[in-house]
Structures are given as structure tokens and as C-alpha cells.
One Martini backbone bead per residue (centre of mass of N, CA, C, O) as a GRO file, in nm:
protein
   85
    1MET     BB    1   0.016   6.732   9.387
    2LEU     BB    2   0.109   6.431   9.282
    3SER     BB    3   0.257   6.167   9.361
    4SER     BB    4   0.397   5.893   9.227
    5PHE     BB    5   0.246   5.688   9.403
    6GLU     BB    6  -0.043   5.801   9.357
    7LEU     BB    7  -0.039   5.771   9.051
    8ILE     BB    8   0.002   5.463   9.043
    9LYS     BB    9  -0.249   5.396   9.211
   10PHE     BB   10  -0.454   5.523   9.018
   11ILE     BB   11  -0.384   5.357   8.763
   12ALA     BB   12  -0.440   5.082   8.888
   13SER     BB   13  -0.734   5.129   8.968
   14PHE     BB   14  -0.836   5.203   8.687
   15SER     BB   15  -0.755   4.937   8.549
   16ILE     BB   16  -0.930   4.752   8.721
   17LEU     BB   17  -1.197   4.883   8.646
   18ILE     BB   18  -1.185   4.829   8.342
   19VAL     BB   19  -1.162   4.519   8.360
   20MET     BB   20  -1.430   4.478   8.514
   21MET     BB   21  -1.615   4.605   8.297
   22TYR     BB   22  -1.539   4.413   8.068
   23ALA     BB   23  -1.621   4.150   8.210
   24LEU     BB   24  -1.917   4.224   8.241
   25TYR     BB   25  -1.980   4.267   7.944
   26TYR     BB   26  -1.900   3.984   7.850
   27TYR     BB   27  -2.094   3.823   8.033
   28LEU     BB   28  -2.363   3.953   7.935
   29ASN     BB   29  -2.335   3.868   7.639
   30ARG     BB   30  -2.321   3.564   7.689
   31LEU     BB   31  -2.592   3.540   7.836
   32ASN     BB   32  -2.771   3.648   7.605
   33LYS     BB   33  -2.697   3.431   7.394
   34ASN     BB   34  -2.793   3.184   7.562
   35LEU     BB   35  -3.092   3.276   7.590
   36SER     BB   36  -3.161   3.319   7.277
   37LEU     BB   37  -3.080   3.015   7.177
   38GLY     BB   38  -3.298   2.827   7.314
   39GLY     BB   39  -3.521   2.921   7.106
   40LYS     BB   40  -3.646   2.734   6.802
   41ASP     BB   41  -3.974   2.770   6.764
   42ILE     BB   42  -3.920   3.084   6.729
   43GLN     BB   43  -3.963   3.307   6.441
   44ILE     BB   44  -3.869   3.614   6.308
   45LEU     BB   45  -3.907   3.715   5.977
   46GLU     BB   46  -4.093   3.992   5.993
   47THR     BB   47  -4.100   4.361   6.009
   48LYS     BB   48  -4.351   4.628   6.001
   49ILE     BB   49  -4.391   4.966   5.986
   50LEU     BB   50  -4.697   5.172   5.985
   51GLY     BB   51  -4.657   5.349   6.251
   52LYS     BB   52  -4.745   5.475   6.530
   53ASN     BB   53  -4.758   5.196   6.719
   54ARG     BB   54  -4.742   5.025   6.434
   55SER     BB   55  -4.747   4.670   6.338
   56ILE     BB   56  -4.611   4.393   6.159
   57CYS     BB   57  -4.580   4.024   6.197
   58LEU     BB   58  -4.373   3.754   6.094
   59ALA     BB   59  -4.415   3.413   6.209
   60LYS     BB   60  -4.262   3.108   6.336
   61VAL     BB   61  -4.452   2.834   6.492
   62LYS     BB   62  -4.392   2.523   6.466
   63GLY     BB   63  -4.455   2.560   6.133
   64VAL     BB   64  -4.635   2.816   6.181
   65LEU     BB   65  -4.775   3.078   6.025
   66MET     BB   66  -4.781   3.423   6.149
   67LEU     BB   67  -4.994   3.715   6.168
   68PHE     BB   68  -4.930   4.026   6.325
   69ALA     BB   69  -5.077   4.283   6.529
   70CYS     BB   70  -4.937   4.597   6.650
   71ASP     BB   71  -5.054   4.796   6.929
   72GLU     BB   72  -5.178   4.963   7.195
   73SER     BB   73  -5.386   4.717   7.264
   74GLY     BB   74  -5.191   4.497   7.116
   75ILE     BB   75  -5.204   4.154   7.012
   76LYS     BB   76  -5.290   4.016   6.687
   77VAL     BB   77  -5.426   3.764   6.495
   78LEU     BB   78  -5.470   3.755   6.144
   79LYS     BB   79  -5.295   3.494   6.047
   80GLU     BB   80  -5.300   3.130   5.973
   81TRP     BB   81  -5.049   2.889   5.851
   82GLU     BB   82  -4.918   2.637   5.687
   83GLU     BB   83  -4.627   2.512   5.590
   84ASP     BB   84  -4.467   2.445   5.309
   85GLY     BB   85  -4.282   2.130   5.284
   0.00000   0.00000   0.00000
């Protein structure tokens, strides 16, 4: 059986561990948000799954709309057009 001092020491250690894990989680989320907000020239407008490992993606890159096909062999540009307006 644990003595009361060992129990308090265990609870304190466990609490510090939980606080450190939460701080790491918070820091990584903030870092991810800062990295993803950096690029405003590329926007993924829509993605549709067509089947296993196959999809199409509509993206806007610096005002140009692009339709991509994604499959096992890679990514191909299907169509590209200037945005109206």
C-alpha cells in the first residue's frame, strides 16, 4: 500500500504530466494554424471521391480555376480557366 506522501507525490507527478501534454497539444495546434494560414493563393473549393483511390478536385490558384484528377498514377490537370468577374 502506498503511504500518503507517495500518493501525493504520484498525484503531483501525474498532474504535471497532464499539464505538459495539454501544453504540447495546444502548441502544436497553434503551430498548425499558423502554417496553414500562410498560403492564400491556393484554395481547394471542392473535392469529390469517385471510387477507390480516385477523386477530382476543383481548386483556385491565383484567380485561375483548375480541375484536377487524382488517382494511383498521380495528379493530372483536366481543365483550367480564368475566373469570371
